[in-house]
N, C-alpha and C positions, 0 to 999 in steps of 0.2 A: 453650307448654311450661313446666311449673313446675320450679323448682329443687329438686333432691333434698334431703331433710331429713337431711343429713350434713355434717360439717365439711369434707370434701374433702381429707383428708390425703394426702400424697404416696405413702405406703405404710404398711402395718401396722408399728407400732413394733417388735414382736418380730422381724419380717423384717429391718428396718433393723439391729437389734442383731446378728442372725445374720450379716448381710453384713459388719458391722464385725469380728466374731470371725473369720470365714473369711478375709477379706482380710488381717487382721492376722497370722493364722497363715501364710498364703501368703507374705506379705512377710518374715516371720521365716525361712521356709525359703529364700527367694531372697537376702535381704540381712540375715543375722543380725547383731545389734548387741551382744548380751550385756550391755547396760547394767544391767538389773535384777540379773542374776546377779553382776555385779562389784560394784555398789553395795551389794547385800545378799547377800554370799557365804555366809552360814551358814544359809540357808533362811528368813531373816526374811520374805522375800517371800511365803512360804506362809501365815504367820500374818496378815500384812497382807491378803492375798487373802481368807482365810477371814473375817476381820472385815468387809471390804467386802461380801462376798457376803451375809453374815448381815444386815448393815445394809440392803442393798438389798432383801432379802426382807422385812425388818421394816417397810419403808416400803410396798412394793408389795402385799403380801398383805392387810393391813388395808384398803388403798384399794380393792382389787378387791371385798373383802367388803362394804365400805360401799356400793359401786355395786349389788351384788346385793341388799342389804337395801332399797335405795331403788327396786329393780326398774327400773333403767335399765342401759343397755349400758356396759360398761367399754371396749369396743372402739371406737376413735374413727372407724371407718368405718361405724358404725351410728348411728341417731338417738338423741339424748339425750332422755329423757322426764322427767328430774328434775335439779335442780341440787343436787349433793351438797356440803354445807358442814360436815358434822360429822366427828367422829373426827379422823383424821390431816389431813383437809382444813381443819381449823381453823388449822393451822400452815403449810401450803404448798398451793398450788393444783395442783401436779403431782407428787404423791408417786409415782405409777407410773413416770413418766419419770425422776425423780431416782433411784428404786430400780433401774430398769433400767440407768442409767448406773453406779451403784455396783456392780451385779452384774457388768457387763462389765469394769469396771476391776478388780474383785476377781478375776475369772477371768484377766485379764492378769497381775496380780501372782502369783496362784497358780501359773500356768504359766511365769512369768518371760518373758512375751511382750512385748517392747518395742514391736513394731509394733501389737499389739492395744491397748496403752495409748495409742499415738498415734491409732489409729482410734477410741478412746473419745472423744477430743477432737473428732474429725471428727463422730462420731455425735451429740455434744452439740449441735453447730451445726446438723446436719441435722434433729434432733428439734425444736430451737427454731424454725427457719425453716419447715420443711415440715410440722410437726405442730402444735406448740403455738400458733403464730401463727394457723394456720387454725382450730384449735379455739376460740381466743379470739374471733375474728370471728363464728364460728358461734354460740357461747354467748351473746355479747352480743346478736346478732340474735334469738335464740330466747328468752332470759330477761330481756333489757333491763336495767332499773334494778336488779333484784335481783342480777344478775351484776356490774354496775358497782360496786355497794356492796361486794360480796364481794371484788372485785379491789382496792378501796381499803383494805381491812382485812387481807388475807392476801397475803403475798408469793408470787410465782410459784414460786420454787424453795426457799423457806425462809429466804432472807436478804432484808433490807429494800430491795433495789434490783433 
């Protein structure tokens, strides 16, 4: 029996993000905290949220388009046919996940959802352990030295550690 040509991620990242959003909103309803509304009482949370959402989309959309141009799958549950290292991928290896996190955090700020913001932190850990680490093992196995060289020169999330 041969191993499937996929990273074997725990779940589709958009589904994980949706779970974080829904769980955050449910927790807001059950255990309201009002921290964002108190700390940012004049609606600044909406501006911060809009900025984060735009920043998230500005990372994720060009990354998806780069995958499409390379004729490979952006979906991590499908096989990779090319190693994409250009465009936004010159600066960080995971712009779609960084963008997704910024988007969910932005939605949390926009709606003043304290628990959604907490769930964004949980989402970051779940994405890192259950998606990114699996993808890294898969890509190293599939692309070998080329992927290792790429990892040596481009940080995982845009910062140098």
